[in-house]
C-alpha positions in Angstrom: -26.4 -16.8 -9.0 -26.1 -13.4 -10.6 -25.7 -10.1 -8.7 -26.5 -6.7 -10.4 -24.8 -3.5 -9.3 -26.1 0.1 -9.8 -24.1 3.3 -9.5 -24.6 7.0 -9.7 -22.6 9.5 -11.8 -20.1 9.9 -9.0 -19.2 6.2 -8.9 -21.1 5.6 -5.7 -22.5 2.1 -5.4 -26.3 2.5 -4.9 -27.5 -1.1 -4.7 -26.7 -4.7 -5.1 -29.7 -6.8 -6.3 -30.0 -10.5 -6.8 -27.8 -13.0 -5.1 -28.0 -14.0 -1.4 -27.3 -10.6 0.1 -29.3 -7.7 -1.6 -28.6 -4.3 -0.1 -28.7 -0.6 -0.7 -26.2 2.1 0.2 -26.5 5.6 1.6 -23.8 8.4 1.5 -23.2 11.9 2.9 -22.2 15.0 0.9 -18.6 14.0 1.1 -19.2 10.6 -0.6 -18.7 8.6 2.6 -20.8 5.5 3.1 -23.2 6.3 6.0 -25.5 3.2 5.8 -25.8 -0.2 4.3 -29.5 -1.3 4.3 -30.4 -5.0 4.4 -33.6 -6.8 5.2 -32.2 -7.5 8.7 -31.6 -3.8 9.3 -29.2 -0.9 8.7 -25.5 -0.8 9.4 -24.6 2.9 10.1 -21.2 4.5 10.0 -20.0 7.7 11.6 -16.8 9.7 10.7 -14.6 12.4 12.0 -13.4 15.5 10.1 -10.6 13.4 8.5 -13.1 10.9 7.2 -11.9 8.2 9.6 -14.6 5.8 10.8 -15.4 6.6 14.5 -18.3 4.2 15.0 -20.1 1.3 13.4 -23.6 0.4 14.5 -24.9 -2.9 13.2 -28.2 -4.7 14.1 -27.5 -7.2 16.9 -23.9 -6.0 17.4 -22.3 -3.9 20.1 -21.6 -0.5 18.7 -17.9 -0.4 17.7 -16.0 2.8 18.3 -12.5 3.8 17.2 -9.8 6.3 18.2 -6.8 7.6 16.2 -3.6 9.5 16.7 -2.6 12.6 14.8 -1.1 10.5 12.0 -4.4 8.7 11.1 -3.2 5.6 12.9 -5.9 3.7 14.8 -4.8 3.4 18.4 -7.9 2.0 20.1 -11.2 0.3 19.5 -14.2 -1.0 21.5 -16.2 -4.0 20.1 -18.2 -7.0 21.4 -15.0 -8.4 23.1 -14.3 -5.1 25.0 -11.8 -2.3 24.6 -8.4 -2.7 22.9 -5.4 -0.4 22.7 -3.0 -1.0 19.8 0.7 -0.7 20.2 2.8 -0.5 17.0 6.4 -0.7 15.9 6.2 3.0 15.0 3.4 5.6 14.7 2.4 5.4 11.0 -0.6 3.5 9.6 1.7 0.9 7.9 3.8 0.2 10.9 3.4 -3.4 12.3 1.0 -3.9 15.2 2.8 -5.4 18.2 -0.2 -5.8 20.5 -3.9 -5.2 20.5 -4.3 -5.5 24.3 -5.3 -9.2 24.1 -2.6 -10.7 21.9 1.0 -9.8 21.0 2.3 -9.9 17.4 5.9 -10.3 16.2 7.1 -8.3 13.2 8.4 -10.3 10.2 12.0 -11.3 10.7 11.8 -12.1 14.4 11.3 -15.6 15.8 9.9 -16.4 19.2 8.8 -19.7 20.7 5.3 -20.8 22.0 3.4 -18.8 19.4 1.4 -19.4 16.3 3.1 -18.4 13.1 1.1 -17.1 10.1 2.2 -17.7 6.5 0.6 -16.1 3.5 0.6 -16.8 -0.2 2.0 -14.1 -2.5 -1.4 -13.8 -4.3 -3.1 -13.2 -0.9 -5.5 -16.1 -1.6 -4.6 -18.3 1.3 -3.2 -18.2 4.8 -2.0 -20.9 7.3 -1.1 -20.8 10.9 1.4 -23.2 12.5 2.2 -24.0 16.1 5.6 -24.3 17.7 5.9 -27.8 16.4 5.5 -26.4 12.8 2.2 -28.3 12.4 -0.7 -26.5 10.6 -3.4 -25.7 13.0 -5.6 -23.4 11.0 -6.0 -22.3 7.4 -8.1 -19.9 5.3 -8.7 -19.6 1.5 -10.0 -16.3 -0.1 -11.2 -15.1 -3.4 -9.4 -12.2 -5.3 -11.1 -9.5 -3.2 -10.6 -11.1 0.2 -13.9 -12.9 0.8 -13.3 -16.1 2.7 -14.1 -19.2 0.7 -13.2 -21.9 3.2 -11.4 -22.4 6.5 -10.1 -25.1 8.9 -9.1 -25.0 12.6 -9.4 -22.0 14.9 -7.8 -18.9 13.7 -5.8 -16.7 16.2 -5.8 -12.9 15.8 -7.4 -10.3 13.5 -4.7 -10.5 10.8 -6.3 -12.7 8.1 -6.6 -11.8 4.4 -3.4 -9.9 3.4 -2.6 -9.7 7.1 1.2 -9.6 6.4 0.6 -6.3 4.6 -1.2 -4.8 7.6 -4.8 -5.5 6.7 -6.7 -5.7 10.0 -10.2 -7.3 9.9 -12.7 -6.2 12.5 -14.3 -9.3 14.1 -17.8 -7.8 14.4 -18.3 -6.1 11.1 -16.0 -8.2 8.9 -14.7 -5.0 7.4 -10.9 -4.6 6.8 -8.9 -1.5 7.8 -6.2 -0.8 5.3 -4.3 2.0 6.8 -6.3 5.2 6.2 -9.6 3.6 4.9 -12.0 0.8 5.5 -12.4 -1.8 2.8 -15.5 -3.9 2.1 -14.5 -7.2 0.4 -18.1 -8.1 -0.4 -18.2 -5.2 -2.9 -14.4 -4.9 -3.6 -14.6 -1.2 -2.7 -13.6 1.3 0.0 -16.3 2.9 2.2 -14.8 6.4 1.4 -13.2 8.1 -1.5 -9.5 8.2 -2.0 -8.4 11.4 -0.2 -5.8 11.9 -2.9 -8.6 11.6 -5.5 -6.4 9.6 -7.9 -7.6 7.7 -10.9 -11.0 7.3 -12.5 -12.8 5.6 -9.6 -11.9 6.9 -6.1 -13.6 3.9 -4.4 -11.7 1.2 -6.2 -9.4 -1.3 -4.4 -5.9 -1.8 -5.8 -6.9 0.1 -9.0 -9.2 -2.9 -9.7 -6.1 -5.1 -9.9 -6.6 -7.1 -6.8 -4.8 -10.3 -7.9 -1.2 -10.2 -6.8 -1.4 -6.5 -5.6 -2.1 -5.1 -2.2 -3.0 -1.7 -0.7 -1.4 -1.3 2.7 -2.5 2.3 3.3 -5.8 2.6 1.4 -4.3 5.2 -1.1 -3.3 5.1 -4.7 -1.2 2.6 -6.5 2.1 3.6 -8.2 3.2 1.9 -11.4 6.9 1.4 -12.4 7.1 1.4 -16.2 9.4 1.4 -19.2 9.0 2.9 -22.6 10.1 0.4 -25.3 11.0 1.1 -28.9 8.6 -0.9 -31.1 11.1 -1.5 -33.9 14.3 -2.3 -31.9 12.8 -3.4 -28.5 15.3 -1.0 -26.9 14.4 0.5 -23.6 14.1 4.2 -24.1 13.0 5.4 -20.6 12.2 4.2 -17.1 9.6 5.9 -15.1 6.9 5.7 -12.4 3.5 7.2 -12.4 0.1 7.1 -10.7 -1.7 7.2 -14.1 -0.2 4.6 -16.5 -3.3 4.8 -18.7 -3.0 8.6 -19.2 0.7 9.3 -18.6 1.2 9.6 -22.4 -1.4 10.0 -25.1 -1.9 7.3 -27.7 -0.9 9.8 -30.4 2.3 10.6 -28.6 3.2 7.0 -28.2 2.4 6.3 -31.9 4.4 9.3 -33.1 7.4 8.2 -31.0 7.1 4.6 -32.0 7.2 3.3 -28.5 4.9 1.5 -26.1 4.5 1.7 -22.3 4.9 -1.5 -20.3 4.2 -1.7 -16.6 6.9 -3.6 -14.7 5.3 -3.6 -11.3 2.9 -1.9 -9.0 3.8 -0.3 -5.6 1.8 1.0 -2.8 4.2 3.8 -1.9 6.1 6.2 -4.1 9.3 5.7 -2.3 9.4 2.0 -3.2 8.8 2.7 -6.9 11.3 5.5 -6.9 14.0 3.4 -5.4 13.6 0.6 -8.0 13.4 3.2 -10.8 16.7 4.7 -9.7 18.3 1.2 -9.7 17.2 0.5 -13.2 18.2 4.0 -14.5 21.7 3.6 -12.9 22.5 0.2 -14.4 20.6 0.4 -17.7 19.9 4.1 -18.5 17.4 4.6 -21.2 18.1 7.1 -24.0 15.4 9.4 -22.9 16.3 9.3 -19.2 18.0 12.6 -18.3 20.3 10.8 -15.8 23.9 12.1 -16.2 24.5 11.4 -12.6 23.7 7.7 -13.2 26.0 7.4 -16.2 28.8 9.1 -14.5 28.3 7.1 -11.3 28.6 3.9 -13.4 31.8 5.1 -15.1 33.3 5.9 -11.7 32.4 2.4 -10.4 29.8 3.6 -8.0 27.0 1.1 -8.0 23.6 2.6 -7.4 22.5 -0.6 -5.8 24.9 0.0 -2.9 22.9 3.0 -1.8 19.6 2.7 -3.6 18.9 -1.0 -3.9 19.2 -1.7 -0.2 15.7 -0.4 0.3 14.0 -1.9 -2.7 12.1 -4.5 -0.7 11.4 -2.1 2.1 7.9 -1.1 3.2 9.3 2.4 4.0 12.9 3.7 3.9 12.7 4.5 7.6 12.9 0.8 8.3 16.5 0.8 6.9 18.2 3.4 9.2 21.0 1.0 10.0 21.7 0.2 6.4 21.7 3.9 5.5 24.2 4.6 8.3 26.5 1.9 7.0 26.6 3.8 3.7 27.7 7.1 5.3 31.4 6.4 4.4 30.4 5.9 0.7 28.6 9.2 0.8 31.5 11.0 2.3 33.9 9.6 -0.4 31.7 10.9 -3.2 30.6 14.1 -1.6 33.0 16.3 -3.6 32.3 14.7 -6.9 30.5 17.5 -8.9 28.1 15.3 -10.9 26.9 13.6 -7.7 26.4 16.7 -5.6 23.2 17.8 -7.4 21.5 14.4 -7.3 22.8 11.3 -5.5 24.5 13.0 -2.5 21.6 15.3 -1.9 19.1 12.4 -2.0 21.1 9.8 -0.1 22.8 11.9 2.4 19.4 13.4 3.1 18.0 9.9 3.6 20.1 9.4 6.8 19.3 12.8 8.2 15.6 13.2 7.2 14.7 9.6 8.2 16.1 10.1 11.6 14.5 13.5 12.1 11.3 13.6 10.2 10.5 10.1 8.9 9.9 8.5 5.5 7.3 10.9 4.3 9.8 13.7 3.9 12.1 11.4 2.0 9.2 10.6 -0.4 8.5 14.2 -1.1 12.1 15.1 -1.6 12.6 12.2 -4.0 9.5 13.2 -5.8 10.9 16.7 -6.2 14.1 15.3 -7.7 12.1 13.1 -10.1 10.1 16.1 -11.3 13.3 18.0 -12.0 14.6 15.1 -14.1 11.4 14.0 -15.8 11.5 13.7 -19.6 8.3 14.0 -21.6 
């Protein structure tokens, strides 16, 4: 069965025809989806001044309402099952949910008895739940965009497709909250535009690369890349960008005799920056202006001691204890001239800024360092 999609010049999806679920879409002046019209009726959405969904009204469904804190994090909702208050392991949109008022959730890395454990595939295409006897009691299989294809058993909780990345599926509407924005897996699009307005299509999910990628906060995707010499296969430069398609022009790449290869995609700049620094330190490219990395390597200071510890982190703020452990390393190298301008200022700052202001400040400071060192 074939579905046809129509859009306007602003990339707003206007209609889906054919298939089993034909529908049309309405928007306000800010490009936010205000209505989805089906033969059964209209689902209406309301927003606050920050474009956060405050209510969803669907035919035959209790009106869902939502409340948020000052950091865009949803802290409460009312649906057909009643009112829920969310408690998180932190205050940010990507911090793990510990409780929704009816069930308690345990962050990854902790083990408790008498609960169901959820395991997910790396490609986000399947989930299973096991009981305390490690027997599978429920399972789900999804397509590339998160639409459920099959299931077994009785699923516990609202964390389903990509739940380990913080995706929270509302039981009444079936929509998924990804940090700042709501995602509709039936269209593979967000209900609202990317507030950062990154890329060609501000409604797209995972930059239209949904297989193997995730979007924990509903914002842009960061690419970690390398520039490779076409003749010698030598790595000339490591970098990270939000625009891998337009970071360099085709003529520039041709003139330089290099190509851009994406190594991995990240959902936070801090993650991409950490791994970029590791690569620059241990395998500096000719075009990377990284005297600090070369000198650090000569002095025996391994960047992975201070940088690599957070490469698998969701946010650097989750590694406060690791950072504190490296304070002696930072003290030892504080008076080394070539490190003062770069490594010390970044990593000494990590410990202080994370404790005082959180990971967002770290990201902005690291971005500033990157801009100072960027090589065109």
